[in-house]
GUGULUM-777407 format. One record per residue (C-alpha): residue number from 0; residue in one letter; chain; x, y, z. Coordinates in steps of 0.1 Angstrom, whole numbers. Example, Ala and Ser with C-alpha at 12.3 -4.5 7.8 and 13.67 -1.06 7.14 Angstrom:
<nodes>
<num:0; residu:A; chaine:A; east:123; north:-45; up:78>
<num:1; residu:S; chaine:A; east:137; north:-11; up:71>
</nodes>
This chain:
<nodes>
<num:0; residu:M; chaine:A; east:-153; north:-298; up:-155>
<num:1; residu:D; chaine:A; east:-146; north:-289; up:-191>
<num:2; residu:Y; chaine:A; east:-118; north:-265; up:-200>
<num:3; residu:I; chaine:A; east:-130; north:-229; up:-207>
<num:4; residu:P; chaine:A; east:-111; north:-213; up:-236>
<num:5; residu:R; chaine:A; east:-91; north:-182; up:-225>
<num:6; residu:A; chaine:A; east:-87; north:-150; up:-244>
<num:7; residu:L; chaine:A; east:-49; north:-150; up:-239>
<num:8; residu:E; chaine:A; east:-43; north:-183; up:-258>
<num:9; residu:N; chaine:A; east:-34; north:-168; up:-292>
<num:10; residu:R; chaine:A; east:-13; north:-141; up:-276>
<num:11; residu:L; chaine:A; east:7; north:-167; up:-257>
<num:12; residu:R; chaine:A; east:14; north:-186; up:-289>
<num:13; residu:K; chaine:A; east:25; north:-154; up:-305>
<num:14; residu:Y; chaine:A; east:47; north:-144; up:-276>
<num:15; residu:E; chaine:A; east:64; north:-179; up:-277>
<num:16; residu:K; chaine:A; east:76; north:-171; up:-313>
<num:17; residu:T; chaine:A; east:86; north:-135; up:-304>
<num:18; residu:Y; chaine:A; east:104; north:-136; up:-270>
<num:19; residu:K; chaine:A; east:129; north:-159; up:-254>
<num:20; residu:A; chaine:A; east:108; north:-161; up:-223>
<num:21; residu:I; chaine:A; east:72; north:-155; up:-213>
<num:22; residu:L; chaine:A; east:59; north:-145; up:-179>
<num:23; residu:L; chaine:A; east:23; north:-151; up:-171>
<num:24; residu:T; chaine:A; east:12; north:-133; up:-139>
<num:25; residu:G; chaine:A; east:-21; north:-131; up:-120>
<num:26; residu:P; chaine:A; east:-38; north:-139; up:-87>
<num:27; residu:R; chaine:A; east:-40; north:-174; up:-74>
<num:28; residu:Q; chaine:A; east:-67; north:-198; up:-88>
<num:29; residu:T; chaine:A; east:-72; north:-178; up:-121>
<num:30; residu:G; chaine:A; east:-61; north:-208; up:-142>
<num:31; residu:K; chaine:A; east:-24; north:-199; up:-151>
<num:32; residu:S; chaine:A; east:-11; north:-235; up:-148>
<num:33; residu:T; chaine:A; east:-41; north:-249; up:-167>
<num:34; residu:L; chaine:A; east:-37; north:-223; up:-195>
<num:35; residu:L; chaine:A; east:0; north:-230; up:-200>
<num:36; residu:K; chaine:A; east:-5; north:-268; up:-200>
<num:37; residu:K; chaine:A; east:-33; north:-264; up:-226>
<num:38; residu:V; chaine:A; east:-14; north:-240; up:-249>
<num:39; residu:F; chaine:A; east:19; north:-258; up:-246>
<num:40; residu:P; chaine:A; east:11; north:-294; up:-240>
<num:41; residu:S; chaine:A; east:45; north:-308; up:-251>
<num:42; residu:R; chaine:A; east:66; north:-287; up:-228>
<num:43; residu:K; chaine:A; east:80; north:-301; up:-196>
<num:44; residu:Y; chaine:A; east:61; north:-286; up:-166>
<num:45; residu:I; chaine:A; east:77; north:-279; up:-132>
<num:46; residu:S; chaine:A; east:61; north:-263; up:-102>
<num:47; residu:L; chaine:A; east:81; north:-247; up:-75>
<num:48; residu:D; chaine:A; east:53; north:-255; up:-51>
<num:49; residu:D; chaine:A; east:73; north:-287; up:-47>
<num:50; residu:P; chaine:A; east:96; north:-279; up:-17>
<num:51; residu:F; chaine:A; east:125; north:-300; up:-31>
<num:52; residu:L; chaine:A; east:123; north:-283; up:-65>
<num:53; residu:E; chaine:A; east:120; north:-249; up:-49>
<num:54; residu:Q; chaine:A; east:152; north:-255; up:-28>
<num:55; residu:Q; chaine:A; east:170; north:-268; up:-58>
<num:56; residu:A; chaine:A; east:160; north:-237; up:-79>
<num:57; residu:R; chaine:A; east:170; north:-213; up:-51>
<num:58; residu:E; chaine:A; east:203; north:-229; up:-41>
<num:59; residu:A; chaine:A; east:216; north:-244; up:-73>
<num:60; residu:G; chaine:A; east:200; north:-225; up:-101>
<num:61; residu:S; chaine:A; east:226; north:-234; up:-128>
<num:62; residu:M; chaine:A; east:222; north:-272; up:-120>
<num:63; residu:F; chaine:A; east:184; north:-268; up:-119>
<num:64; residu:L; chaine:A; east:183; north:-255; up:-154>
<num:65; residu:T; chaine:A; east:208; north:-281; up:-166>
<num:66; residu:L; chaine:A; east:185; north:-308; up:-153>
<num:67; residu:N; chaine:A; east:154; north:-290; up:-167>
<num:68; residu:P; chaine:A; east:165; north:-277; up:-201>
<num:69; residu:P; chaine:A; east:143; north:-255; up:-223>
<num:70; residu:P; chaine:A; east:117; north:-255; up:-236>
<num:71; residu:V; chaine:A; east:103; north:-257; up:-201>
<num:72; residu:T; chaine:A; east:74; north:-242; up:-181>
<num:73; residu:I; chaine:A; east:83; north:-232; up:-145>
<num:74; residu:D; chaine:A; east:52; north:-225; up:-123>
<num:75; residu:E; chaine:A; east:53; north:-204; up:-91>
<num:76; residu:V; chaine:A; east:86; north:-190; up:-102>
<num:77; residu:Q; chaine:A; east:84; north:-162; up:-76>
<num:78; residu:R; chaine:A; east:94; north:-187; up:-50>
<num:79; residu:A; chaine:A; east:129; north:-187; up:-63>
<num:80; residu:G; chaine:A; east:140; north:-152; up:-71>
<num:81; residu:E; chaine:A; east:176; north:-164; up:-72>
<num:82; residu:L; chaine:A; east:168; north:-184; up:-104>
<num:83; residu:F; chaine:A; east:164; north:-153; up:-125>
<num:84; residu:R; chaine:A; east:201; north:-146; up:-129>
<num:85; residu:Y; chaine:A; east:205; north:-181; up:-144>
<num:86; residu:L; chaine:A; east:175; north:-177; up:-167>
<num:87; residu:K; chaine:A; east:192; north:-145; up:-180>
<num:88; residu:I; chaine:A; east:224; north:-164; up:-187>
<num:89; residu:K; chaine:A; east:205; north:-192; up:-206>
<num:90; residu:C; chaine:A; east:185; north:-166; up:-226>
<num:91; residu:D; chaine:A; east:218; north:-148; up:-236>
<num:92; residu:E; chaine:A; east:235; north:-180; up:-246>
<num:93; residu:S; chaine:A; east:208; north:-188; up:-272>
<num:94; residu:E; chaine:A; east:191; north:-171; up:-301>
<num:95; residu:E; chaine:A; east:161; north:-194; up:-299>
<num:96; residu:K; chaine:A; east:126; north:-181; up:-290>
<num:97; residu:G; chaine:A; east:102; north:-196; up:-264>
<num:98; residu:L; chaine:A; east:129; north:-210; up:-242>
<num:99; residu:F; chaine:A; east:110; north:-205; up:-209>
<num:100; residu:C; chaine:A; east:74; north:-201; up:-198>
<num:101; residu:L; chaine:A; east:72; north:-187; up:-163>
<num:102; residu:S; chaine:A; east:42; north:-181; up:-142>
<num:103; residu:G; chaine:A; east:36; north:-167; up:-107>
<num:104; residu:S; chaine:A; east:10; north:-151; up:-85>
<num:105; residu:Q; chaine:A; east:29; north:-122; up:-69>
<num:106; residu:P; chaine:A; east:34; north:-97; up:-98>
<num:107; residu:F; chaine:A; east:52; north:-71; up:-77>
<num:108; residu:H; chaine:A; east:81; north:-94; up:-67>
<num:109; residu:L; chaine:A; east:82; north:-110; up:-101>
<num:110; residu:M; chaine:A; east:84; north:-76; up:-118>
<num:111; residu:Q; chaine:A; east:113; north:-67; up:-96>
<num:112; residu:N; chaine:A; east:133; north:-98; up:-107>
<num:113; residu:V; chaine:A; east:122; north:-93; up:-144>
<num:114; residu:S; chaine:A; east:133; north:-57; up:-146>
<num:115; residu:E; chaine:A; east:167; north:-66; up:-130>
<num:116; residu:S; chaine:A; east:174; north:-97; up:-150>
<num:117; residu:L; chaine:A; east:152; north:-103; up:-181>
<num:118; residu:S; chaine:A; east:144; north:-68; up:-194>
<num:119; residu:G; chaine:A; east:141; north:-70; up:-232>
<num:120; residu:R; chaine:A; east:141; north:-107; up:-233>
<num:121; residu:I; chaine:A; east:107; north:-115; up:-219>
<num:122; residu:G; chaine:A; east:70; north:-109; up:-228>
<num:123; residu:I; chaine:A; east:47; north:-103; up:-199>
<num:124; residu:L; chaine:A; east:10; north:-111; up:-198>
<num:125; residu:E; chaine:A; east:-16; north:-110; up:-170>
<num:126; residu:L; chaine:A; east:-43; north:-136; up:-165>
<num:127; residu:S; chaine:A; east:-73; north:-124; up:-145>
<num:128; residu:G; chaine:A; east:-103; north:-144; up:-134>
<num:129; residu:L; chaine:A; east:-127; north:-154; up:-162>
<num:130; residu:S; chaine:A; east:-142; north:-124; up:-179>
<num:131; residu:M; chaine:A; east:-179; north:-122; up:-188>
<num:132; residu:R; chaine:A; east:-169; north:-128; up:-224>
<num:133; residu:E; chaine:A; east:-150; north:-160; up:-215>
<num:134; residu:S; chaine:A; east:-177; north:-173; up:-192>
<num:135; residu:M; chaine:A; east:-202; north:-170; up:-221>
<num:136; residu:G; chaine:A; east:-180; north:-184; up:-247>
<num:137; residu:D; chaine:A; east:-177; north:-151; up:-266>
<num:138; residu:P; chaine:A; east:-145; north:-150; up:-288>
<num:139; residu:F; chaine:A; east:-145; north:-111; up:-291>
<num:140; residu:N; chaine:A; east:-111; north:-99; up:-278>
<num:141; residu:E; chaine:A; east:-108; north:-61; up:-281>
<num:142; residu:H; chaine:A; east:-105; north:-37; up:-252>
<num:143; residu:F; chaine:A; east:-136; north:-18; up:-242>
<num:144; residu:L; chaine:A; east:-139; north:17; up:-256>
<num:145; residu:P; chaine:A; east:-173; north:37; up:-255>
<num:146; residu:T; chaine:A; east:-173; north:46; up:-292>
<num:147; residu:P; chaine:A; east:-198; north:39; up:-320>
<num:148; residu:E; chaine:A; east:-171; north:19; up:-338>
<num:149; residu:Y; chaine:A; east:-165; north:-4; up:-308>
<num:150; residu:V; chaine:A; east:-202; north:-8; up:-303>
<num:151; residu:A; chaine:A; east:-208; north:-18; up:-339>
<num:152; residu:K; chaine:A; east:-181; north:-45; up:-337>
<num:153; residu:R; chaine:A; east:-192; north:-57; up:-303>
<num:154; residu:R; chaine:A; east:-229; north:-60; up:-314>
<num:155; residu:E; chaine:A; east:-220; north:-90; up:-336>
<num:156; residu:S; chaine:A; east:-214; north:-114; up:-307>
<num:157; residu:A; chaine:A; east:-226; north:-96; up:-275>
<num:158; residu:R; chaine:A; east:-252; north:-116; up:-256>
<num:159; residu:N; chaine:A; east:-272; north:-106; up:-225>
<num:160; residu:P; chaine:A; east:-265; north:-130; up:-196>
<num:161; residu:A; chaine:A; east:-296; north:-147; up:-181>
<num:162; residu:N; chaine:A; east:-288; north:-131; up:-147>
<num:163; residu:I; chaine:A; east:-261; north:-105; up:-144>
<num:164; residu:W; chaine:A; east:-264; north:-105; up:-106>
<num:165; residu:E; chaine:A; east:-257; north:-143; up:-105>
<num:166; residu:M; chaine:A; east:-226; north:-136; up:-125>
<num:167; residu:I; chaine:A; east:-215; north:-108; up:-102>
<num:168; residu:H; chaine:A; east:-221; north:-129; up:-71>
<num:169; residu:R; chaine:A; east:-204; north:-160; up:-84>
<num:170; residu:G; chaine:A; east:-171; north:-142; up:-93>
<num:171; residu:G; chaine:A; east:-146; north:-151; up:-120>
<num:172; residu:Y; chaine:A; east:-125; north:-180; up:-106>
<num:173; residu:P; chaine:A; east:-127; north:-209; up:-131>
<num:174; residu:E; chaine:A; east:-133; north:-235; up:-105>
<num:175; residu:L; chaine:A; east:-166; north:-219; up:-96>
<num:176; residu:Q; chaine:A; east:-179; north:-224; up:-131>
<num:177; residu:D; chaine:A; east:-185; north:-260; up:-120>
<num:178; residu:A; chaine:A; east:-221; north:-261; up:-109>
<num:179; residu:H; chaine:A; east:-213; north:-288; up:-83>
<num:180; residu:K; chaine:A; east:-187; north:-265; up:-66>
<num:181; residu:E; chaine:A; east:-201; north:-249; up:-34>
<num:182; residu:W; chaine:A; east:-196; north:-212; up:-35>
<num:183; residu:S; chaine:A; east:-190; north:-205; up:2>
<num:184; residu:A; chaine:A; east:-167; north:-235; up:6>
<num:185; residu:F; chaine:A; east:-145; north:-224; up:-23>
<num:186; residu:Y; chaine:A; east:-141; north:-188; up:-9>
<num:187; residu:S; chaine:A; east:-136; north:-200; up:26>
<num:188; residu:D; chaine:A; east:-107; north:-222; up:14>
<num:189; residu:Y; chaine:A; east:-94; north:-195; up:-8>
<num:190; residu:V; chaine:A; east:-92; north:-169; up:20>
<num:191; residu:K; chaine:A; east:-76; north:-195; up:43>
<num:192; residu:T; chaine:A; east:-50; north:-206; up:18>
<num:193; residu:Y; chaine:A; east:-43; north:-170; up:7>
<num:194; residu:M; chaine:A; east:-37; north:-158; up:43>
<num:195; residu:E; chaine:A; east:-16; north:-188; up:52>
<num:196; residu:R; chaine:A; east:6; north:-187; up:21>
<num:197; residu:D; chaine:A; east:8; north:-153; up:4>
<num:198; residu:V; chaine:A; east:2; north:-131; up:34>
<num:199; residu:R; chaine:A; east:28; north:-148; up:55>
<num:200; residu:E; chaine:A; east:53; north:-148; up:26>
<num:201; residu:L; chaine:A; east:48; north:-111; up:19>
<num:202; residu:A; chaine:A; east:47; north:-98; up:54>
<num:203; residu:A; chaine:A; east:52; north:-108; up:90>
<num:204; residu:V; chaine:A; east:16; north:-108; up:99>
<num:205; residu:Q; chaine:A; east:13; north:-123; up:134>
<num:206; residu:D; chaine:A; east:-25; north:-123; up:139>
<num:207; residu:L; chaine:A; east:-43; north:-137; up:108>
<num:208; residu:N; chaine:A; east:-77; north:-131; up:125>
<num:209; residu:I; chaine:A; east:-71; north:-94; up:125>
<num:210; residu:F; chaine:A; east:-59; north:-95; up:89>
<num:211; residu:R; chaine:A; east:-91; north:-113; up:80>
<num:212; residu:H; chaine:A; east:-111; north:-84; up:97>
<num:213; residu:F; chaine:A; east:-90; north:-61; up:76>
<num:214; residu:M; chaine:A; east:-99; north:-79; up:44>
<num:215; residu:I; chaine:A; east:-136; north:-76; up:54>
<num:216; residu:A; chaine:A; east:-132; north:-39; up:61>
<num:217; residu:A; chaine:A; east:-116; north:-34; up:27>
<num:218; residu:A; chaine:A; east:-142; north:-54; up:9>
<num:219; residu:A; chaine:A; east:-169; north:-33; up:25>
<num:220; residu:R; chaine:A; east:-152; north:-3; up:9>
<num:221; residu:T; chaine:A; east:-149; north:-15; up:-27>
<num:222; residu:G; chaine:A; east:-158; north:13; up:-51>
<num:223; residu:E; chaine:A; east:-148; north:39; up:-25>
<num:224; residu:I; chaine:A; east:-119; north:64; up:-23>
<num:225; residu:L; chaine:A; east:-93; north:47; up:-2>
<num:226; residu:N; chaine:A; east:-93; north:60; up:34>
<num:227; residu:Y; chaine:A; east:-65; north:44; up:55>
<num:228; residu:T; chaine:A; east:-76; north:61; up:87>
<num:229; residu:S; chaine:A; east:-111; north:48; up:84>
<num:230; residu:I; chaine:A; east:-99; north:12; up:80>
<num:231; residu:A; chaine:A; east:-73; north:16; up:108>
<num:232; residu:S; chaine:A; east:-100; north:29; up:132>
<num:233; residu:E; chaine:A; east:-123; north:0; up:124>
<num:234; residu:I; chaine:A; east:-98; north:-28; up:129>
<num:235; residu:G; chaine:A; east:-78; north:-12; up:158>
<num:236; residu:K; chaine:A; east:-45; north:-9; up:139>
<num:237; residu:D; chaine:A; east:-23; north:21; up:130>
<num:238; residu:V; chaine:A; east:-23; north:37; up:96>
<num:239; residu:T; chaine:A; east:12; north:24; up:87>
<num:240; residu:T; chaine:A; east:1; north:-12; up:92>
<num:241; residu:V; chaine:A; east:-31; north:-6; up:71>
<num:242; residu:K; chaine:A; east:-9; north:9; up:43>
<num:243; residu:N; chaine:A; east:13; north:-22; up:44>
<num:244; residu:W; chaine:A; east:-16; north:-46; up:43>
<num:245; residu:I; chaine:A; east:-33; north:-27; up:14>
<num:246; residu:S; chaine:A; east:0; north:-31; up:-4>
<num:247; residu:I; chaine:A; east:-2; north:-69; up:2>
<num:248; residu:L; chaine:A; east:-37; north:-71; up:-12>
<num:249; residu:E; chaine:A; east:-26; north:-51; up:-43>
<num:250; residu:T; chaine:A; east:6; north:-71; up:-47>
<num:251; residu:S; chaine:A; east:-12; north:-104; up:-47>
<num:252; residu:G; chaine:A; east:-40; north:-93; up:-71>
<num:253; residu:I; chaine:A; east:-68; north:-92; up:-46>
<num:254; residu:I; chaine:A; east:-75; north:-55; up:-51>
<num:255; residu:Y; chaine:A; east:-68; north:-28; up:-77>
<num:256; residu:L; chaine:A; east:-62; north:9; up:-68>
<num:257; residu:L; chaine:A; east:-76; north:31; up:-95>
<num:258; residu:E; chaine:A; east:-55; north:62; up:-96>
<num:259; residu:P; chaine:A; east:-70; north:97; up:-100>
<num:260; residu:Y; chaine:A; east:-65; north:116; up:-132>
<num:261; residu:T; chaine:A; east:-38; north:142; up:-127>
<num:262; residu:S; chaine:A; east:-36; north:175; up:-145>
<num:263; residu:N; chaine:A; east:-22; north:209; up:-133>
<num:264; residu:V; chaine:A; east:-55; north:225; up:-145>
<num:265; residu:L; chaine:A; east:-77; north:204; up:-122>
<num:266; residu:K; chaine:A; east:-65; north:219; up:-90>
<num:267; residu:R; chaine:A; east:-95; north:208; up:-69>
<num:268; residu:A; chaine:A; east:-90; north:171; up:-77>
<num:269; residu:I; chaine:A; east:-88; north:146; up:-49>
<num:270; residu:K; chaine:A; east:-55; north:128; up:-50>
<num:271; residu:S; chaine:A; east:-64; north:95; up:-33>
<num:272; residu:P; chaine:A; east:-70; north:63; up:-53>
<num:273; residu:K; chaine:A; east:-102; north:43; up:-54>
<num:274; residu:L; chaine:A; east:-102; north:8; up:-40>
<num:275; residu:Y; chaine:A; east:-117; north:-21; up:-61>
<num:276; residu:F; chaine:A; east:-117; north:-58; up:-54>
<num:277; residu:R; chaine:A; east:-106; north:-77; up:-85>
<num:278; residu:D; chaine:A; east:-132; north:-104; up:-79>
<num:279; residu:T; chaine:A; east:-168; north:-95; up:-69>
<num:280; residu:G; chaine:A; east:-175; north:-130; up:-57>
<num:281; residu:L; chaine:A; east:-147; north:-127; up:-31>
<num:282; residu:A; chaine:A; east:-160; north:-93; up:-21>
<num:283; residu:C; chaine:A; east:-195; north:-107; up:-17>
<num:284; residu:Y; chaine:A; east:-182; north:-136; up:4>
<num:285; residu:L; chaine:A; east:-162; north:-113; up:27>
<num:286; residu:T; chaine:A; east:-192; north:-89; up:32>
<num:287; residu:R; chaine:A; east:-216; north:-118; up:37>
<num:288; residu:W; chaine:A; east:-239; north:-113; up:7>
<num:289; residu:L; chaine:A; east:-247; north:-150; up:4>
<num:290; residu:T; chaine:A; east:-271; north:-151; up:-26>
<num:291; residu:P; chaine:A; east:-275; north:-131; up:-59>
<num:292; residu:E; chaine:A; east:-310; north:-121; up:-49>
<num:293; residu:T; chaine:A; east:-300; north:-105; up:-16>
<num:294; residu:L; chaine:A; east:-270; north:-88; up:-33>
<num:295; residu:A; chaine:A; east:-292; north:-74; up:-61>
<num:296; residu:Y; chaine:A; east:-316; north:-56; up:-37>
<num:297; residu:G; chaine:A; east:-291; north:-49; up:-9>
<num:298; residu:A; chaine:A; east:-271; north:-19; up:2>
<num:299; residu:M; chaine:A; east:-240; north:-30; up:-16>
<num:300; residu:S; chaine:A; east:-256; north:-36; up:-50>
<num:301; residu:G; chaine:A; east:-243; north:-2; up:-64>
<num:302; residu:P; chaine:A; east:-207; north:-6; up:-53>
<num:303; residu:M; chaine:A; east:-206; north:-43; up:-64>
<num:304; residu:F; chaine:A; east:-220; north:-34; up:-98>
<num:305; residu:E; chaine:A; east:-194; north:-7; up:-102>
<num:306; residu:T; chaine:A; east:-167; north:-30; up:-91>
<num:307; residu:F; chaine:A; east:-178; north:-56; up:-116>
<num:308; residu:V; chaine:A; east:-178; north:-31; up:-145>
<num:309; residu:I; chaine:A; east:-144; north:-18; up:-136>
<num:310; residu:S; chaine:A; east:-130; north:-53; up:-133>
<num:311; residu:E; chaine:A; east:-144; north:-63; up:-167>
<num:312; residu:I; chaine:A; east:-129; north:-32; up:-184>
<num:313; residu:L; chaine:A; east:-95; north:-40; up:-169>
<num:314; residu:K; chaine:A; east:-98; north:-76; up:-181>
<num:315; residu:S; chaine:A; east:-106; north:-65; up:-216>
<num:316; residu:F; chaine:A; east:-73; north:-46; up:-217>
<num:317; residu:A; chaine:A; east:-53; north:-74; up:-200>
<num:318; residu:N; chaine:A; east:-67; north:-101; up:-223>
<num:319; residu:E; chaine:A; east:-55; north:-81; up:-253>
<num:320; residu:G; chaine:A; east:-20; north:-80; up:-238>
<num:321; residu:L; chaine:A; east:-23; north:-43; up:-228>
<num:322; residu:D; chaine:A; east:-12; north:-28; up:-194>
<num:323; residu:Y; chaine:A; east:-45; north:-12; up:-183>
<num:324; residu:R; chaine:A; east:-26; north:10; up:-158>
<num:325; residu:H; chaine:A; east:-15; north:32; up:-187>
<num:326; residu:F; chaine:A; east:-51; north:38; up:-199>
<num:327; residu:V; chaine:A; east:-75; north:41; up:-169>
<num:328; residu:S; chaine:A; east:-81; north:66; up:-141>
<num:329; residu:Y; chaine:A; east:-110; north:84; up:-124>
<num:330; residu:Y; chaine:A; east:-118; north:119; up:-114>
<num:331; residu:R; chaine:A; east:-134; north:135; up:-83>
<num:332; residu:G; chaine:A; east:-130; north:172; up:-73>
<num:333; residu:R; chaine:A; east:-148; north:201; up:-57>
<num:334; residu:D; chaine:A; east:-156; north:218; up:-90>
<num:335; residu:R; chaine:A; east:-193; north:224; up:-87>
<num:336; residu:K; chaine:A; east:-207; north:255; up:-70>
<num:337; residu:K; chaine:A; east:-242; north:262; up:-59>
<num:338; residu:V; chaine:A; east:-259; north:291; up:-41>
<num:339; residu:T; chaine:A; east:-276; north:282; up:-8>
<num:340; residu:E; chaine:A; east:-308; north:297; up:5>
<num:341; residu:S; chaine:A; east:-288; north:321; up:25>
<num:342; residu:H; chaine:A; east:-270; north:332; up:-7>
<num:343; residu:E; chaine:A; east:-237; north:316; up:2>
<num:344; residu:I; chaine:A; east:-216; north:299; up:-25>
<num:345; residu:Q; chaine:A; east:-210; north:263; up:-16>
<num:346; residu:E; chaine:A; east:-186; north:239; up:-33>
<num:347; residu:T; chaine:A; east:-198; north:204; up:-40>
<num:348; residu:E; chaine:A; east:-180; north:173; up:-55>
<num:349; residu:I; chaine:A; east:-183; north:159; up:-89>
<num:350; residu:E; chaine:A; east:-171; north:125; up:-100>
<num:351; residu:I; chaine:A; east:-163; north:106; up:-132>
<num:352; residu:D; chaine:A; east:-162; north:69; up:-124>
<num:353; residu:M; chaine:A; east:-136; north:60; up:-150>
<num:354; residu:I; chaine:A; east:-117; north:78; up:-177>
<num:355; residu:I; chaine:A; east:-101; north:58; up:-205>
<num:356; residu:E; chaine:A; east:-73; north:77; up:-223>
<num:357; residu:E; chaine:A; east:-62; north:66; up:-257>
<num:358; residu:N; chaine:A; east:-43; north:86; up:-284>
<num:359; residu:G; chaine:A; east:-48; north:119; up:-265>
<num:360; residu:I; chaine:A; east:-86; north:114; up:-262>
<num:361; residu:L; chaine:A; east:-103; north:111; up:-229>
<num:362; residu:Y; chaine:A; east:-134; north:89; up:-228>
<num:363; residu:P; chaine:A; east:-155; north:95; up:-196>
<num:364; residu:I; chaine:A; east:-176; north:67; up:-182>
<num:365; residu:E; chaine:A; east:-204; north:68; up:-156>
<num:366; residu:I; chaine:A; east:-214; north:34; up:-141>
<num:367; residu:K; chaine:A; east:-250; north:29; up:-128>
<num:368; residu:K; chaine:A; east:-268; north:-3; up:-118>
<num:369; residu:S; chaine:A; east:-301; north:11; up:-131>
<num:370; residu:T; chaine:A; east:-319; north:-1; up:-162>
<num:371; residu:Q; chaine:A; east:-324; north:34; up:-176>
<num:372; residu:A; chaine:A; east:-297; north:59; up:-182>
<num:373; residu:K; chaine:A; east:-302; north:97; up:-182>
<num:374; residu:A; chaine:A; east:-280; north:124; up:-197>
<num:375; residu:M; chaine:A; east:-280; north:143; up:-163>
<num:376; residu:M; chaine:A; east:-259; north:114; up:-149>
<num:377; residu:T; chaine:A; east:-229; north:127; up:-169>
<num:378; residu:S; chaine:A; east:-230; north:163; up:-158>
<num:379; residu:A; chaine:A; east:-193; north:160; up:-146>
<num:380; residu:F; chaine:A; east:-180; north:151; up:-180>
<num:381; residu:P; chaine:A; east:-174; north:187; up:-193>
<num:382; residu:I; chaine:A; east:-147; north:192; up:-166>
<num:383; residu:L; chaine:A; east:-124; north:173; up:-190>
<num:384; residu:D; chaine:A; east:-127; north:201; up:-216>
<num:385; residu:Q; chaine:A; east:-104; north:223; up:-194>
<num:386; residu:I; chaine:A; east:-74; north:200; up:-200>
<num:387; residu:P; chaine:A; east:-51; north:215; up:-226>
<num:388; residu:G; chaine:A; east:-38; north:191; up:-253>
<num:389; residu:K; chaine:A; east:-65; north:166; up:-247>
<num:390; residu:K; chaine:A; east:-98; north:161; up:-264>
<num:391; residu:R; chaine:A; east:-130; north:148; up:-248>
<num:392; residu:G; chaine:A; east:-142; north:118; up:-267>
<num:393; residu:V; chaine:A; east:-176; north:100; up:-267>
<num:394; residu:G; chaine:A; east:-189; north:96; up:-231>
<num:395; residu:S; chaine:A; east:-211; north:68; up:-219>
<num:396; residu:V; chaine:A; east:-233; north:55; up:-191>
<num:397; residu:V; chaine:A; east:-226; north:18; up:-186>
<num:398; residu:C; chaine:A; east:-257; north:3; up:-169>
<num:399; residu:N; chaine:A; east:-283; north:-25; up:-170>
<num:400; residu:C; chaine:A; east:-301; north:-10; up:-200>
<num:401; residu:P; chaine:A; east:-315; north:-34; up:-226>
<num:402; residu:D; chaine:A; east:-296; north:-20; up:-256>
<num:403; residu:V; chaine:A; east:-272; north:7; up:-268>
<num:404; residu:G; chaine:A; east:-288; north:41; up:-271>
<num:405; residu:V; chaine:A; east:-279; north:77; up:-278>
<num:406; residu:L; chaine:A; east:-286; north:100; up:-248>
<num:407; residu:R; chaine:A; east:-275; north:131; up:-266>
<num:408; residu:E; chaine:A; east:-247; north:141; up:-290>
<num:409; residu:N; chaine:A; east:-214; north:124; up:-281>
<num:410; residu:L; chaine:A; east:-231; north:104; up:-253>
<num:411; residu:L; chaine:A; east:-241; north:68; up:-253>
<num:412; residu:Q; chaine:A; east:-259; north:44; up:-229>
<num:413; residu:I; chaine:A; east:-241; north:10; up:-231>
<num:414; residu:P; chaine:A; east:-253; north:-23; up:-216>
<num:415; residu:V; chaine:A; east:-229; north:-39; up:-191>
<num:416; residu:W; chaine:A; east:-228; north:-70; up:-213>
<num:417; residu:Y; chaine:A; east:-212; north:-50; up:-242>
<num:418; residu:I; chaine:A; east:-179; north:-47; up:-222>
</nodes>
């Protein structure tokens, strides 16, 4: 299988000249090792997947770095947290840049070690699965923003994929871009390896079969507000266990929890996050949508489409070296009132699927799988006008429409392939 160019390549080269160390994080099988070998082919490469090297790095960190002097790439570095103190010493001893390239698949534990040992010395990047742009060979590398300026730049290279549902169903793991790779076999192996390695490393899970049922229950709720009690009831576990297991999925990059927008003015806002799988192919496998055709017309098509759009927006930020957590949120609250036939005032919920905040401007986004957008789909957007000190920017409906269009002033319809 041919190497697929990644959007982070140029930023990695820039970081090597800017920082003493680079940390590349991301879920398993997203291509971290391949990317580092491609961008830095002359560096010595070491993987702590090797039990002997892991033991050496953990028990004799100083000697390990003496035997493997920089410039060096150390893969799966989260396996030897003890090594970070020695990396700090080496960085402080030298004024050279690009001493160490580190990679690992458990961002939470890595970030703990980085914040304690290498703060100010290290540049951090996240590699997600292949984005739609990368899969289609599109070099455009700016984060998504629903503005006329973004649309104008994006139009130059944006192409409509032959079958968006095939792309959603396949998922973004690079290995699956090989037409000879069997989809179900890949995900079966992925889930098995993930549970036997990451899950057992992150928590003392005794019954992996129950954890598998938990993953299925979580996948069935992608795009929904996270309800721990509902999942606990389904799998027969207590809420505390479910919270711990959700943390495992988040820590290892399987899911993303989209936090609600917080403002003292929006007092009716729901405070729980929304759960999204980072890879729609994995979510399809776990929920047994085995073909793109059945997915496109099935009950999960809406949530899977929304999950795909959210994931692609997050990738657009990460591939530009930006931490998307500082930019994105959602809103749901009981802000709408209607009068019933018996003349009672009834509160109903409104929702904004995603809000991107940049430079004090809030850009509301509605996500629909339909091929035609309507202005009425964005009736919740004016709630953002209540927030002092913030301005509501151009809103959008991201959907399967054939081209960009104006629904009304300050409101666009944007095709999913423009992300």
